[in-house]
C-alpha positions as CSV (number, residue, x, y, z in Angstrom):
1,M,58.8,102.3,35.8
2,Y,55.1,101.3,36.2
3,D,55.9,97.7,36.0
4,Y,57.7,98.0,39.1
5,L,55.1,100.2,40.8
6,R,52.0,97.8,39.9
7,P,52.4,95.3,42.6
8,L,52.5,98.0,45.1
9,L,49.5,99.9,43.9
10,F,47.6,96.8,43.6
11,A,48.0,95.9,47.3
12,L,46.2,99.0,48.0
13,D,42.5,99.7,47.6
14,A,41.7,100.7,44.0
15,E,40.6,104.4,44.9
16,T,43.6,105.0,47.1
17,A,45.7,103.6,44.4
18,H,44.3,105.8,42.0
19,R,44.8,109.0,44.1
20,L,48.7,108.0,44.7
21,T,49.2,107.4,41.2
22,L,47.8,111.1,40.1
23,F,49.9,112.4,43.0
24,G,53.1,110.3,41.9
25,L,52.5,111.7,38.2
26,G,52.3,115.3,39.6
27,V,55.6,114.9,41.5
28,A,57.3,113.5,38.5
29,H,56.2,116.1,36.2
30,R,57.2,119.1,38.7
31,S,60.6,117.3,39.0
32,N,61.1,116.9,35.4
33,L,61.4,113.3,35.8
34,A,58.4,112.7,33.2
35,R,60.8,110.6,30.8
36,Y,61.1,108.1,33.3
37,V,57.2,107.8,33.3
38,A,56.5,107.4,29.7
39,T,58.3,108.3,26.3
40,P,55.5,109.9,23.9
41,A,55.3,108.7,20.5
42,D,55.8,111.2,17.6
43,D,52.8,112.8,16.1
44,L,50.1,110.9,14.1
45,P,47.7,113.8,13.1
46,V,44.1,113.1,12.7
47,E,41.3,115.5,12.2
48,A,37.9,115.1,13.6
49,F,34.7,117.6,14.3
50,G,36.7,120.4,13.1
51,I,39.6,119.8,15.3
52,R,43.2,118.6,14.5
53,F,44.4,116.0,16.9
54,P,48.4,115.3,17.2
55,N,47.5,111.7,17.6
56,P,44.1,109.6,17.7
57,V,44.8,108.3,21.3
58,G,43.1,109.9,24.3
59,L,42.4,109.7,27.8
60,A,38.9,108.9,28.7
61,A,36.6,110.9,31.1
62,G,36.7,109.7,34.6
63,L,40.3,109.7,35.7
64,D,40.8,113.3,36.3
65,K,37.0,114.3,37.3
66,N,38.0,117.7,38.4
67,A,40.9,118.5,36.0
68,E,43.4,118.7,38.9
69,H,46.0,116.8,37.0
70,L,45.9,118.3,33.5
71,D,49.8,119.2,33.2
72,E,51.0,115.7,34.0
73,L,48.5,113.7,32.2
74,G,48.9,116.0,29.0
75,A,52.7,115.1,29.1
76,L,52.1,111.3,28.8
77,G,51.6,111.8,25.2
78,F,47.8,111.6,24.9
79,G,46.6,113.3,21.6
80,F,43.6,114.7,23.7
81,V,42.6,114.7,27.3
82,E,38.9,114.3,28.5
83,V,38.1,115.5,32.0
84,G,34.9,114.9,34.2
85,T,32.3,113.8,34.3
86,V,31.6,117.3,36.2
87,T,28.2,118.3,37.7
88,P,26.8,121.5,38.5
89,R,27.2,121.3,42.3
90,P,29.7,119.4,44.2
91,Q,28.8,115.9,45.2
92,D,30.7,113.0,46.9
93,G,29.2,110.3,44.8
94,N,28.2,106.7,46.1
95,P,29.6,105.2,49.5
96,K,32.9,103.6,49.5
97,P,34.3,101.2,48.5
98,R,33.0,102.0,45.1
99,M,36.0,100.6,42.8
100,F,37.2,97.1,42.3
101,R,39.8,95.5,40.4
102,L,39.4,92.2,38.8
103,P,43.1,91.6,37.7
104,Q,42.6,88.1,36.4
105,R,40.4,89.5,33.8
106,E,42.1,92.9,33.2
107,A,38.7,94.6,34.3
108,I,37.5,97.2,36.7
109,I,33.9,97.6,38.4
110,N,33.0,101.0,39.7
111,R,30.1,102.7,41.3
112,M,31.6,106.1,41.7
113,G,28.4,108.1,41.2
114,F,30.0,111.4,39.6
115,N,31.9,112.5,42.8
116,N,33.4,115.6,41.8
117,A,33.9,119.2,43.2
118,G,31.7,121.0,40.9
119,V,31.8,122.8,37.6
120,D,33.1,126.1,39.0
121,A,36.1,124.1,40.6
122,L,36.8,122.3,37.5
123,V,37.0,125.5,35.5
124,R,39.4,127.3,38.0
125,N,41.7,124.1,37.6
126,V,41.7,124.5,33.9
127,Q,42.4,127.9,34.1
128,K,45.4,127.3,36.5
129,S,47.0,124.8,34.1
130,D,49.4,125.2,31.5
131,Y,48.1,122.5,29.3
132,R,47.5,123.7,25.7
133,G,46.5,120.4,24.0
134,V,43.0,119.4,22.9
135,L,40.7,119.2,26.1
136,G,37.3,117.6,26.3
137,I,35.1,118.3,29.3
138,N,32.6,115.7,30.1
139,I,29.2,117.0,31.8
140,G,26.5,115.4,33.8
141,K,23.6,116.3,36.0
142,N,23.6,116.0,40.0
143,K,22.0,112.9,41.3
144,D,19.4,114.9,43.0
145,T,18.3,116.4,40.1
146,A,14.8,114.9,38.6
147,N,15.3,113.9,34.9
148,E,12.5,116.2,34.0
149,H,15.1,118.9,34.7
150,A,18.1,117.4,34.0
151,V,18.6,119.3,30.8
152,D,19.1,122.3,33.3
153,D,22.0,121.0,34.7
154,Y,23.5,120.2,31.4
155,L,22.9,123.8,30.2
156,F,24.4,125.2,33.6
157,C,27.8,123.2,32.8
158,L,27.8,123.8,29.2
159,E,27.6,127.4,29.7
160,R,30.3,127.6,32.2
161,V,32.7,125.0,30.4
162,H,32.1,126.4,26.9
163,A,35.0,128.9,26.9
164,H,37.5,126.5,28.1
165,A,37.0,123.1,26.3
166,S,37.9,122.3,22.8
167,Y,34.9,120.0,22.7
168,I,32.1,119.1,25.2
169,T,30.9,115.4,25.8
170,V,27.2,114.8,27.3
171,N,27.3,111.7,29.6
172,I,23.8,110.2,29.9
173,S,25.2,106.8,30.0
174,S,26.8,106.1,33.4
175,P,25.0,103.2,35.2
176,N,26.0,105.0,38.6
177,T,23.4,107.6,38.7
178,Q,19.9,106.4,39.1
179,G,17.5,106.9,36.0
180,L,20.4,108.5,34.1
181,R,20.2,106.1,31.3
182,D,16.6,106.7,30.9
183,L,17.6,110.0,28.9
184,Q,18.7,107.7,26.0
185,Q,15.1,106.9,25.1
186,E,14.2,108.3,21.8
187,E,11.7,111.1,22.4
188,T,13.3,112.1,25.6
189,L,16.7,112.2,23.8
190,R,15.3,114.3,20.8
191,R,14.2,117.1,22.9
192,F,17.3,116.9,25.4
193,I,19.8,116.9,22.6
194,G,17.6,119.6,20.7
195,T,17.8,122.1,23.7
196,L,21.6,121.2,24.2
197,R,22.3,121.8,20.4
198,E,20.5,125.2,20.5
199,A,22.2,126.3,23.4
200,Q,25.7,125.1,21.7
201,E,25.1,127.2,18.7
202,R,24.1,130.2,20.6
203,L,27.1,129.8,22.7
204,G,29.4,129.3,19.6
205,A,28.2,132.5,17.8
206,Q,28.4,134.6,20.9
207,A,32.0,133.4,21.5
208,G,32.9,133.5,17.7
209,A,34.2,129.9,18.3
210,R,31.9,126.8,17.8
211,K,32.8,124.1,20.1
212,P,32.0,120.4,19.1
213,M,29.3,118.3,21.2
214,L,29.6,114.8,21.6
215,L,27.4,112.0,23.1
216,K,28.3,109.2,25.3
217,I,26.4,106.2,24.8
218,A,25.8,103.0,26.8
219,P,26.9,99.4,25.6
220,D,23.7,97.9,27.0
221,L,21.2,99.1,24.3
222,S,18.9,97.1,22.2
223,E,19.4,97.0,18.3
224,S,16.3,99.1,18.4
225,E,17.5,101.6,20.7
226,L,20.5,102.1,18.6
227,D,18.6,102.6,15.6
228,A,16.6,105.3,17.5
229,I,19.8,107.1,19.0
230,A,21.3,107.2,15.4
231,D,18.3,108.6,14.1
232,V,18.1,111.3,16.7
233,L,21.8,112.0,16.6
234,L,21.8,112.5,12.5
235,A,18.5,114.6,12.7
236,C,20.0,116.9,15.5
237,G,23.5,117.2,13.8
238,I,25.7,116.3,16.7
239,D,29.3,116.4,15.9
240,G,30.3,112.9,17.6
241,V,29.6,110.0,19.7
242,I,31.6,108.2,22.2
243,C,31.1,104.3,22.0
244,T,30.9,103.3,24.8
245,N,30.5,103.9,28.6
246,T,30.7,100.7,31.1
247,T,28.4,97.9,31.0
248,V,26.2,96.5,33.8
249,D,26.2,93.2,32.1
250,H,28.7,91.1,34.6
251,S,28.2,87.8,33.1
252,A,31.7,87.6,32.0
253,V,33.0,88.1,35.4
254,V,30.2,86.8,37.6
255,N,32.2,83.9,39.0
256,E,35.4,86.1,39.8
257,P,36.4,87.8,43.0
258,N,34.4,91.1,43.0
259,G,32.8,90.0,40.1
260,G,29.4,90.5,41.8
261,E,29.9,94.1,42.9
262,A,27.4,96.7,41.6
263,G,28.5,99.2,39.2
264,G,29.9,99.6,35.6
265,L,32.2,97.0,34.2
266,S,35.1,98.1,32.2
267,G,38.4,96.7,30.8
268,K,39.2,93.7,28.5
269,P,35.7,92.0,29.0
270,L,33.9,95.3,27.6
271,F,36.2,95.3,24.6
272,A,34.2,93.1,22.0
273,H,30.8,94.2,23.0
274,S,31.8,98.2,23.0
275,T,33.5,97.4,19.7
276,A,30.2,95.9,18.3
277,V,28.2,98.7,19.3
278,L,30.8,101.1,17.7
279,R,30.7,99.2,14.5
280,G,26.9,99.1,14.1
281,M,26.8,102.8,14.8
282,R,29.1,103.4,11.9
283,K,27.0,101.6,9.6
284,R,24.0,103.6,11.1
285,L,25.6,106.9,10.8
286,G,27.6,106.7,7.8
287,E,30.5,109.1,7.5
288,R,28.4,112.1,8.9
289,I,29.4,112.0,12.4
290,A,32.7,111.2,14.1
291,I,33.1,108.1,16.6
292,V,35.2,107.8,19.5
293,G,36.1,104.2,20.6
294,V,36.5,103.4,24.0
295,G,36.3,100.2,26.2
296,G,38.8,97.4,26.8
297,I,41.9,98.7,25.0
298,L,44.8,96.8,26.5
299,D,47.4,96.9,23.8
300,G,48.0,98.7,20.5
301,G,46.1,96.1,18.4
302,D,43.0,96.8,20.3
303,A,43.2,100.4,19.7
304,A,43.7,99.6,15.9
305,E,40.7,97.3,16.0
306,K,38.5,100.2,17.1
307,L,39.6,102.2,14.2
308,D,39.1,99.4,11.9
309,A,35.6,99.3,13.2
310,G,34.9,102.9,12.5
311,A,36.4,105.1,15.1
312,T,38.5,108.0,14.2
313,L,39.7,108.6,17.6
314,V,40.3,106.3,20.6
315,Q,40.4,106.7,24.5
316,L,42.1,104.6,27.5
317,Y,41.4,104.4,30.8
318,S,41.4,100.8,32.3
319,G,44.2,99.9,30.2
320,L,46.3,102.5,32.0
321,V,45.6,100.6,35.5
322,Y,46.8,97.5,34.1
323,R,49.6,98.5,31.7
324,G,50.7,101.9,32.7
325,P,51.5,105.0,30.6
326,K,53.6,103.2,28.2
327,L,50.1,102.1,26.7
328,V,49.6,105.3,25.0
329,A,52.7,105.5,23.0
330,E,52.2,101.6,22.0
331,C,48.8,102.3,20.8
332,V,50.0,105.4,18.7
333,D,52.9,103.2,17.2
334,E,50.7,100.2,16.2
335,I,48.0,102.5,14.5
336,R,51.0,104.2,12.4
337,R,52.4,100.8,11.7
338,Q,49.2,99.4,10.6
339,R,48.4,102.5,8.4
340,E,51.8,102.2,6.8
341,H,51.3,98.7,6.2
342,A,47.9,99.5,4.5
343,D,49.4,102.1,2.4
344,A,52.2,100.0,1.2
345,I,49.9,97.1,-0.1
């Protein structure tokens, strides 16, 4: 169905098409027409950071910032769904237009700026949802919160989402909130993660249920910066790392229409670089920390390549814009096929 609808959606502004797609998924789900949208693949179980996932293919944060569409997204066959990024207080994000397709390169540039309805609204939506799958909640800071007080915003969100999340992702790598990526600097990151880890363990002890914590990193880090981040993550005992967020390097698309727009670049041009960062982090981290691979997955082979590079799980976003919901089952099936082939050798 998506193949027929895509030309109509691509005739619209990207953010408008985004809203209409989610609305349409909701209508299809409530009308029991989900089978015409996507046919989920059979389970392909995997375990990571103490959680059993029905399959290793998840939805990346950013598509459903306020957890308003959990039921319909969960019905598409994802092994897990990550919502957010959410901030303590509601914020509008950056001025529109702020999302741009580059269809000739199967890419997207966005400068959304953590637009969301605030953490309390997200929690209410999760509570109203019937979704019972693995749920990640991605947390951030408000744009007017200074970096020296940023940890307070993350603690605020962590405390409110803890009871409702299967795992929590700490997002300090979006390029669209000024100064946010500075939190990835070694000494700042060490203090920052240490404080959040203390809160994670305290909340887990109080609830009798420990919730894993992941860190989402940028692809635009030097080798020495990645070395430092790996050292911090190992020392702090974080549960997982997501490689990677969008890139500010537009060199691959600079001559394309909309290629000069400010914001983070995602989609196919990000694949090679994000996968290289993933592979390097696996070498640095060994097997002690699980890695989620995201960035530029447009077909099943891309998903399998992320796993070969060292990921335990993968996430999709831009690929869904270009391929539609069928991409989820395609990725699961290709990962299964390659595993069966490897086992037979």
